[in-house]
N, C-alpha and C positions, 0 to 999 in steps of 0.2 A: 663597522661590519656591513657588508654589501647586502641590501635588502633582497636582491635577486637570489642570493644564496639562501637566505632565510626562507624565502617563498618556496624554493625548490625543496629545502629540508622539510618544511611543514607538509608539503604535498606528498613527499615520500613517506613521512610519518603516518599520514592519514591513509595512504594507499597501501602501505605495507609491502611495496614492491617498486623497484626502480623502473621496471617496464611499464607498470600501470601509471606511475607518476609521469613518466615521459609522455605517455599518450594524453594525459590530462593537461600537461603543460605545452604540448606541441613541440617537444624537443626530442632529440635522439637519446637513446639510452646511454651511450657513452658520454654525452654532454651532461646528463643528470649525474652519472657516476663521478665525473670530473668535478662538478660543483660540490658534491657532498664531500669528496676528498679534500678539496680546497678548504671548506668550512671546518672539517676535522683538523686539518693542519693549523688553521688559525686558532682554534680552541685548544689544541693539544690533547684532545680526548676523542676516542671513538664514539660515534653517535648511533651506529647501527651494527648489529651482528648479522653477517651474511649467512643465509641458510639456503638449502636446496630450493625451497619455494619462498621467494621474497626475502624480506629482512625483518628483524625484530629490533626495536629501539633499546639502547642501553639505558641505564638509570639516568645518565646525563642527558641522553637524547629525549627521554620522556620529560625531564625537568625543563629543558629548553623549549620543547613543543608547548608545554603548558603555559610558559611565560610569553612566548612569541606569537602563538596562533591568534589569540583574540585581537592583538594589536594589528597584525597583518590583515585580518578580516575587516577590521574597522577602516584601515586605509583603502582596501578594495571597495568598501561601501561608500566611502567619500568619493572615490573616482567614478563609481557607477552612478551615484546620485547627482554629482556635479556641484560645483561651488557657486555658479552664477545665478541659478534659479532657486532662490530660497523657498519659493512657494510650491515647488514641485513635491509631490508625494513620493515616498519610497514605494517600491513595487514588490509585493510578495508573490512569488511564483510557487504555486501549489500543484502537486500531481498526485493522482490516486485512481482507484477503480471508478468507473463512470457512475454507477448507481449510488454507492456509498458517499462518494464525494459530492454528487449533486443533491442527494436527499438529506445528508447529515452535515458534512463539513462546510460546504459553501453557505447555506443559510445561517450557520453560526458565525462564520467569519465576516459576512457582509455587515454585521453590526459594528465591526471595527474599521470599515472603510469610511472615508470622509476626511474633511480638513479640520480636525479638532486639535491639531498639534501633535497628536500621537497616532493618527490614522494612517492608512496606506492604501495604495491602489492594489487591486487583486487580479491576478491572472491564473487561470487553471488549465491543466491539460489532463487527459485521461490515458490510462494504459494499465497493463498488467503489472504484477509485482516486479518482474525482471526489468521491464522497460522503465518503470518509475525510479527504481533504485539505481539503475545505470545512469539515468538522466540526472539524478541528484548527485551522484558521485562525480559526474562530469561538470557540475556547476550549472546545469540548465534549470534546476529547481532549487527552492529554498527549503521547502518542506515536502515530504512524501508520505502518503498513507499507503501502507503495504500489508498484505497478509503473510508476508515472509519476514522473519527477523534477519537483518543483514549480519554478515560475519566480518571480522576484522576491525581495525581501529579507524578506518576512514569515515564510517557512519555510526551514529549513535541512535538507538531505538528506545522508545518508551511505550509500554503497553497502553493502548488507547481504550479499547473495549472489546467485548465478546459479542458476537451475534448468534442468535439461536436459529437453527434451520428447521423448517416446517414442511412436511409432505402434504401437498394440497392438490385439489382438483375441483372442477365444477360440481355442483350438487347432483347433476345427472349421473356422473360416474360414481359418486359416493353411494347413490341409491342402488346401483347395480352390484357393487362389490359385496360379496357374501350373501346375496339374495337369491334364493331358489327361483323366484319369479323371473330373475334376469336370464336364467337358462333358456326360458321360452322365447326371449326376445333377441337372443344372439344366435344367428344361424350357425349350425355346426357345433355349438358348444354343448357338451354333455354334463357339465358341472357348473357350479356358480363361479363367476369370474373372480380372479385374484389380482393383486397388484401387477403381476407379470403379464396380465392380459390387457392392461391399460397402456395406450400410447404414451410416449415420454416427450416432454418439451424441455429443451436444454439450451445452454449457451454455446456448447461445443460438441463435436462428434464424439469426443472421449467421455461425455457425460460426467463432468467433474463433480457437480453437486449431487446428482442422484447416486453416483458410485460411492461418494464419501458417506452419504446417508445410509445406503445399504450396508456398507462395511461396518459402520458404527452401530447401527441398530439391529440389523438382521445377520451380521457376520457372514455376508455373502456378497456376490456381485449381481447387479440387475441383469435380468435375462432379456428384457425388451430393448431394442435399439432406439435411438432418437428418431421420432417421427417428424417433429418440428424443431429445427435448430436455428436460433437467432442470437446474435452476439450482444444481448443486453437483457438483464434480468427484468427490466420493466416490460420489455416486449414478451418475455416468457410469461409473466403474470397476465398480460393481456390475452395471450393465446390460451392460457389455462382457463381464464374466465369465459372465453368463447367456447370452451369444451374440447380443445384440441388434445387434452390428455393430462396426466399428472405432472407435477413439477415440484422440485425442492427449492424453496425460497427463504431468504432471511425474513424473520418475523416482522421486523420493522417495515419491510417493503410490502408485505401482504396483510398487515394488521387491519387496515381499513377495509380491504376486500373481504376479509374474514368476518368482520363486524357486520358488514352489509349482507353477508350471505352470498356474495358473488362466487366465492370458493369456500370449501370446507376442509378442515384438517382430516386427512385420511387415517392418521395414526398419531397417538400421543404417547411417545416413549417416556419412561420414568426419568431417564437422563437424556435430554435432547442433544443432538450434535451441535457443537459450537465451533465457530471460527473466530480466531483472534486477529484484531487489527493492531498495527504498530504505527506510531508516529515517529518519523525518522528525519534526522538532520545530519548535515556534515559536522563532524566533530569540531567544536570550537565556534560554530556560527551562532550559537545562542547568546554570544556576546553582542550581537546586533539587536538593537531594541525592538525593531518591528518583527523580526523572526521570533524572538523570545516572547513577545506579547501574544503573537498568534499561536505559538506552541502552548503557552499556558492556558490561553482561552479555549483551545480545542480540548485539552485535557480536562478542564473544568466542565465543559459542555458534555463531554463523553460520559460523565458520571450519571447523567440522566438518560443515556442511550442504552444502558445495559439492561 
């Protein structure tokens, strides 16, 4: 059996679409369709059911993918690692949101780097959920950390951990909120200030963190626009510490600042808002030892992050 046909078959199985598979393989859609038909003729069985949107594997198709995918991935790993340089380390390519990846995932994974016979070199890239999942599907990454659970058979997700969100601001703002004395110090204000009177620090003009918090806790939308918008939660924290306004931050990121008193929690809801992170791989690639080891290591480390 032609390995090229099997490679195309596995790609279609993971992508759930001839069009998507063609893009991943760098082939035309007719070429992918022709290769799948050739393989089906050789096997004498249909491998996919054609639908309006993509394809669904038959029972035979699922069985073949289960048997063939790990071996094809292993062959790809051999060609990428090379046969001539036995001392070279495998390279693990990780992608995820910048703050969580930098503060959580990378410190955990660096313990696995090195030349101990099972270690690997590590490369990381940052991006939002859409970017990282697209890069993973295209083969640019081995592991992706995402706040969105992917759909379809191409990618497999495991729940990594939940992060708690906290509404914080510098102590000076906390001292004003709800204080009648603050009315005297804020020109033009005839009442004690509320959350809506405090400037907002966010990562995007759409106020994703503040809006999610307001909807979950107050069942409303925030009234104040973003005063300071910076595309990194660590910068948001720095601005909040400096007194720029309120911010909604993951507790892990602001825990030290809360302990030092650099910021204070403005509200402590009974059920705090949570955001779930997923650890995602291309289906079948956990057969590769370095990916499987990193995957297992991160899941174990995440037990202490919740």
